[in-house]
ZAMARGU-4260 file (C-alpha; in steps of 0.2 Angstrom, whole numbers, plus 5000, padded with zeros to 4 digits):
<rodrens>
0) 5065/5065/5274 | 5058/5072/5260 | 5056/5058/5248 | 5051/5047/5264 | 5039/5053/5268
5) 5033/5058/5248 | 5038/5036/5248 | 5026/5035/5263 | 5014/5043/5254 | 5015/5034/5239
10) 5007/5018/5242 | 5009/5002/5229 | 4991/4997/5225 | 4987/4980/5232 | 4994/4964/5216
15) 4974/4957/5222 | 4965/4970/5210 | 4959/4961/5196 | 4949/4968/5183 | 4932/4961/5172
20) 4934/4958/5155 | 4921/4971/5148 | 4905/4964/5142 | 4904/4958/5126 | 4893/4970/5117
25) 4906/4986/5125 | 4912/4989/5109 | 4932/4991/5115 | 4950/4994/5106 | 4954/4978/5095
30) 4974/4980/5093 | 4975/4962/5091 | 4970/4965/5072 | 4957/4947/5077 | 4940/4950/5071
35) 4942/4964/5061 | 4931/4965/5043 | 4945/4970/5031 | 4936/4983/5019 | 4927/4990/5035
40) 4939/5002/5040 | 4950/5013/5033 | 4968/5014/5039 | 4979/5029/5034 | 4994/5024/5024
45) 5011/5039/5025 | 5021/5040/5010 | 5037/5053/5009 | 5040/5063/4990 | 5046/5077/4987
50) 5033/5097/4989 | 5037/5091/4968 | 5034/5075/4965 | 5018/5078/4974 | 5011/5092/4964
55) 5016/5082/4950 | 5005/5066/4960 | 4990/5076/4964 | 4988/5087/4948 | 4986/5070/4939
60) 4976/5064/4946 | 4964/5078/4948 | 4966/5079/4929 | 4959/5061/4932 | 4945/5063/4939
65) 4950/5057/4956 | 4961/5055/4974 | 4977/5051/4978 | 4970/5037/4987 | 4960/5033/4973
70) 4978/5033/4958 | 4987/5025/4971 | 4976/5010/4974 | 4972/5010/4955 | 4994/5008/4953
75) 4990/4993/4966 | 4983/4984/4959 | 4992/4983/4941 | 5008/4981/4950 | 5001/4967/4959
80) 4990/4959/4940 | 5010/4963/4932 | 5020/4956/4947 | 5009/4935/4946
</rodrens>
């Protein structure tokens, strides 16, 4: 009985609802990746390493006066150049 009352109370929305797209000048979440400027948006990458490896990498980067990010990006570039 309670279920029937609840179902009567919860009416489905009309399927005729139409929503206009946002104006071009309104910022929206771009989930397709289209029209993104590749160098203007920073996206995080997560990797899993042991605690000891993390400490080793962080220490080495600090000794070089760079961040882990800078070190990994430099390593990526070196690897790409080597594989050409």
